[in-house]
N, C-alpha and C positions, 0 to 999 in steps of 0.2 A: 282611573283604574286601568283603562286600556293602555296607557303609557307604561304603567308599572308592569303589566303583563308582557308588553313588547320588550322591555328591558330584561325581564326575567328570561324570556325565550332567547334573547341574544346572549346573555350571560351563560345560560345552560348550554347553548350551542358552542360558544367559545370554550367552555370548560371541557366539553366532550371532545372537541378537536385537540386541545392541548393534552388531554389524557391519552388520546390515541397516538400522538406523535412519538412517544418513546417506543411503543410496541412496533410502530412502522419502521423506525430506525433499526430496532433489533432484528426485525425480519429481513432487513437489507444486509444483515451480517455484521454490522458494526465495523466494517473494514475501512470505511472512508476515514481519511485523516492522514496525519504525518506521523511516521514511525521511525524511531531511533534504532539503528542496528545494534545487535548485542555488543559489539566491540565499541560502540559509541563513536564510530568514525564517519558515519553517514546518516542522513535522514532521507526517507523515501515517502513520497506522497502516493497513497493508494486510493484509487477512486473507481467508481463504476465505469465500465468501458464496454458498451454494447451489452451483451448478456453476461459478460465476465467482468474481470477487474484488470486494471493497469497499475503499474508501479513505476515511478520516475524519480531519479535522484534529484533532490532539491537543495541539499546542503552537504558539504564535506568539512570535516574537522580541519583538514589540511588542504585547502582548495588550490594552493600553489605548489607546483612540482619544484622541489629544491634544486634539482639538477638543471632545470631550464629557466626557472624564475617565471614561468608562465602557468596558466590554469592547467590542472590535471586533465589529461586526455586518456582515451581508451587504447593506450599503447600496447596492451597485451593481445588485442584483437588480431587474429591471423589475416583478416582482410585489410590490406593497406589503406583502402579508402575509408574504412570505419575506424582505423587506428588513430585518426586525427580528430575524431569528434570529442567534444568536451564531456567529462564525466557528469558535471551538473547539467541536468536535462536528459540524461541517458535513460531510455526505457529499459527496465529490467525484466518485466514479465512479458510473455507472449503466449497467446492461446489459453489464458487462464479462464476456465469455465467452471460453473458450479459442479461440485462432485459430492454434495451432501449438505446438511445443515452447517452453515458457517465455514464451508470448506470449498476450495477451488483447486483444480489440477491443471497443469500446463507445463510451461517451461520457464526457467529463470536463467538470466545471463549473469555470469560472475566476472566482473571486470578485473578481479585480481589475477585470473588466469586466462581470460579471453574465451572461456568455454560456456556452452549452454547445457543445462541439466534438466531432466524431468523433475518436476517440482510439485509440492502440495503446500498450500497456504491454509492455515486454520486459525480462526479467531478463537483464542483460548480463554478469553475474558475481556472485560470492557477496556483494559489497557494492555492486553497481551496478544501478540500475533506470532504464531509458530510458523517458521519458514523452513521447509525441508527440501533438499535436493538429492537426487540419486543418479548414480552412474553404475551401470551393471547391477550387481546385487548390493553395492555399498551405498548406504544413505547416511546423510548427516544433516544437521539443522541447527538453527539458532532461534532464540526468542527475541522479538523486537518489542519495544515498549512505545505506547502512544505518547506523543509529545506535541509541543506547539512549534510553530515556525521558529 
């Protein structure tokens, strides 16, 4: 009887832990993972970074620059030292801090034009991340979808 009681307690404890796991992940914002950009040309790994979030390019549809035959680099960056860094591994977010439930605000780097913009990131669903950037009064955005590596 004592053995069955011990097993029952262990099973109940494990069940409670597994039941609590989804709500804990949800409280974290559900932002962790790999996200495919709206255009489908890049994948970005989003993860917790201190009290905020980080985003790093982990995949490109076209990783090789056809003009050079070499890996794509950050050639639109106005800083010559940064213009040689590879796009894969490039950090996109800076200063992304919580700004509400499932929302972060900070800056996002756009390698297409070499500029950094004020940005908001919002988890819009279990498989949807809304990424917005603003310059002056003009804002634009796109929807990223959760994907695997």
